N, C-alpha and C positions, 0 to 999 in steps of 0.2 A: 685494431680492437675487433674482437669478434662480435659477430651480430646480436647473439643473445644478451651478452653483457651491454651492448650499446642500447638494446631496447630496454633493458631494466634501468640503465641510467636515465633514458628519456622518461620512462614512467615515473620514476623517482622525482625528477625535475618538474614534471607537470603536476604531481601531487603537491610538491613544495609550493609551485606557484598559487594552487588553490588555497592551501592553508595560510598563506600569507595574505590571501584576499577572503577573509573570514565572509561567510553569508551576513547579509544585514537581517536582523530580527525585530519583530515587533507583535503587538496584540491588536487584534480587532475586537472592538465591543459591539456586538450584535443586540441593540436594544429590543426588549419585548419579543424575543424570538419564540414564535408559536410552533411547537412540534406537532406532528400529523396526529399524535395521541390526543391532541386538544391542550395539552399542558403548556405553560408558557414560562420562560426564565427571563426576569426582567433585564440581565446583562449575561449574555452568552459570549465568553471569551473564546476566540480562536487565535492560537499562537502561530506565527509562521516565519519562515526563512526565505530570503531571496537571494539570488545571484544575478549580476547584471542589472540593466536599466531598460525601463520601458521605451520603445520607440514608437511614435505616432505618425500616422499619414497625414495627409493635407486636411483631412476632416477632423483630425484629433483623435482618431480611434488607435489604440495600441495594437500593433501587428506581430509582435514578437514574443509574446507572452506563452509561457509553457507551464502548465499546471502538472505536478507530479504527486500522487496520492499514495499512501503508505498501507500496510496490512495490518490485521487485527492485532491489537496490543503493542503495535509499533508506534512510530513517530516520523515526522519529517528527517530528524536527526539522522535516521538510519542511512539516508542517501548521501551523508557526507563521508560515508566510508571509501576508502581507495579503490575497492572493487566496482563502486558505482560513479561517484563524483570523478574518481581519478580516471575513468574510461571515457566520461561523457562530457564534462564541463570545462575542460581544459582547451588551450588554444589549438585551433584545428580539429577539435574533436566534435562528434555529431551535435551537441547541444552547448557549443562554445560560449561561455557566459558574456564574452565580448560582442556576441551576436543576439543572444536571446535574453530574455527576462525570464528567469526560471523561479518559480513559486513553489514552496515545500510547506503546506500547511500540516499542522497537527489537528487531525480529525476530533470531533465532539468525543469526549470520554478519553481522549489519549493524549500523551505527552504533556504539554503545558497549557493545552486548552483545558475549558471547563469540564471537570468530571466528578463522578460521585464521592472520591477520596478528598476532594475539596473541602467537604463538611455536610453535604446534603446526604450522603451515604445513599440507602435504599429510596430515599425521597427524591433523589435526582430524577428528572423527566425520563420517561422512557424514550429512547431514541432509536430511529432506524436509519438505513442507507439512505433514503430520500432526504431525511433531515440533514444528514452529513453533507449531501450534494448541495443542498440549499444553502448551508452555512457556507460552503466553499464559494458558491456563486455570489453570495452576499459579501465575503471578504474581499473578493476580486472586484466587485463593481462599487462598492461603498468606501473601501479602504484603499484600495490600490488603483481604482480608476480604470479597470480593465473590463472590457464587454466583449472582447474576441480573444479567442486563443489559437495561436499557431498549432498547439498540440496538447491533447490531454492523454495523460499516461499514468497508469497506476499498477501496483502490485498487489496481487492476492485480494484482500479487499478492497484495495485501490483499484485494482483490475475490474472488479465488480462495480465500483462507482464509474469507472470510465465506460462500460456499457450503458450505465444508466445517463451519464452525461449526453452520450450520443442521441439518446431518444427523447430526453426532457428538454435539452436544448440543442435541436439539431442543426441549427443555422449558426451556432456560436463559435465553431472551430474548424480548423482545416484538415485535421487529422486525429485518429485515435489509436492508442496502443495499449489495450489490456494485456495484462502479463499474469500468468499463474492464477486463471480464473475460468468459469463457465458461464454462458448466457442462460442460465436456468435457476430455478428454486434451489436453495440449500436442501438436499434431500439425501438418500442412501446412507453410505457410510459417513460422508461429510456431516450430516447432520446427527448421525448416532454419537459421533466423538464429542460433538459439541455438548449434546445432551448429557452426556456423561460427566462433563465437567459442570454445567449448569446445576444438574440435579444434585452433584456432590458438593456443591456450595449451599445451596438452598436447603439442603436436608441436613446439613452439618450442624449439630447443636451449638458448636463454638461461633458459628455465623451470627446467631443472636438478632435475626431480622435485618442484618447490616449494621447493628450498632455494636460490634465487637471493639475490644480495646486493643486486642494483640491479633495478629493475622490468624484466621482459622486453619486448622490443618488441611483443609480441602484445596488452599492454594498451592499445596505441595501437587496434588493431583493435576491440577491446571498446568502447572510448570512441566510435569511428567508428560502429559498428553501433548503439549505444545512441542516438545522435543521430539517425541515419538512420530508426530505427523510431519515435521519440518525436514527431515532428511530423508535419504534413500537407503535401502539395505545394504548395497554394496559398499558405500562408504563407510556406514556404521560398522560394518564387519571388519574393514580394513583398519579403522581407528580404534577398534575395540574387540580384538580377536579372542579374547578370553573372558572368563566370567568375572574376574576380578577388575579387568580393564572395562568392561561394560558397565559394571556397577559404580566404578569411579567416574566414567564419564557422565553417567546420568546424574551421580551426587554432586558433581562439580557444576553441572548447568543448573539443577535446581537451587543449590546453594547461592549462585549468583542472582538467579531470579527472585528468590525470596528476599533478597536485600532492598529490592526496589518496588516489587510487585504488590498489587492490592486486590483482595478478593472481589470487593464491588465493583471496581474498574473492570476487571476480568469478566465478572459475571454479566455487566452491561455490554461489554464490547462483543461476547459471543451471542447474546441475544439480540443484538442490533440487525442481525441479518433476517428478521422476523418478516420485513417487508420487501426482501429482495426477490423480484420475479421480472426480469427483463424480457422474457420471452414473447409476450405479447406485442411488444413495441419494437422488435428487431427491424421491421420493414421501414420505420421512420428514421433511422439512422442514415443521414446524407454523406457525411464526410467519409473519405477513405479510412477503413478500420483494418489493422493488422493485429490478430490475436497470436500470442506466442505462449504455449505451454512447453513442458518437458515430460518425456516418456517416463520419467522416474518419480513424478508427483504423486504421492499418495493421496493428496486431498482432492486432486482432479486427474484421476487415472485415465490415460488415452483409450483403454479397452471399453470404456463406456460408449465412446463414438459420438457424445453430445456436441463437443465443438465442431466436428466435422460435418455434422448434420445441420446444426442451426446457423453455422456462418453461411450457408447457402440462401438464408432469408435475409441477409444483410446487403444491400444493393451494391455496394463497393467494398464488400469485405472479403478478407483473406485469412486463412489460419494456418500456422506452421506449429507442428510439434517436434521439438529437437529431441534427437535420439540420446539415450543414457550413454555418458562418455566419463573419462576421468576428471573432466572439468565440471560436469553438472552437480548440482546439490540438492536433488529432490525439489520440493517446493521451494526451497531457498534459492533456486537458480534464477529467481525473479530479479535478484539484486546482484548478481554476477554479469555485469554488463557486457563483459567480453564475449559472452554467449551468443548475444543476440543484438549488438550495436550495429553490425552491417545490415541488419533487417531494419533497424530504425532509419538508417541513412537512405535505404531504398523507400521507405514510407514517406520521408521528408522530401525526397526528390519528386515522388510520385504526386505528392500534394501541394507543390509549390503553387501560391497563387497565381 
């Protein structure tokens, strides 16, 4: 049997094993959750998925927990795809679920956690990234009994959460791996495209202050911008080399997004980065940290030099920018684990307790 075919069969087998062992799912109910805005939600629901089982040391502390957090408008469900879980959670893989207790939460305002579209609409409390991290911490401690993390890893917005985890709770984890993110305020082009969507929704007459009965047309703009910023030009040109194919590609993506998307949820998710400013606290990060970006990421372009400069302030920090290749997917490379799983293995080995 030729090696490529054998490798493909092994990958298929591993994915089958993961699918046969579906993640456990649950909801944490965080009572009287106080947001940094001062608003209080009597019952904040945080949905989560887990693989594996917690293992405690002699003092009862869980030592094998891994927290993985998702990006803006995503959910923990995105990590169940073959290109992520099929590369990481199977037998002998970097985050083998037989060894680790993997926790995949849906962030505030995302997935099956509490969000504006549940009924409060634009009356939902204004949330920020610090609130999202605190909700994750309470989920771990109050519902899952986890007060120590073997690894904190996140993609895009989840990568930004990872930078915050390292400085807000510096003694709580053995290692940190932010993917597709920068340790600085949302600014420049990254802020501008978000403002385009935010303003498009808030100024849309069909938005009706958040009390629309049907989705406003501005949700289409949100979907288009998410599609535009998420890929890389080389891949998009190869996939859509003619005007007609480019139109068909964006139309297909937008149609799919509009079936499940909600304007208030998108609005809140994009506005949530208002309090993200990890720069002043980078020196407080104690655990080994490996930041991974890609050269074709339109949201975090390497030509800014921010990651390379700021990582010098992290005591045990290291940064890697993967080059453009036929395998990279622009900003979406963060979920293609084959690109960076060897780096994850290095980090796990370096940070062994």
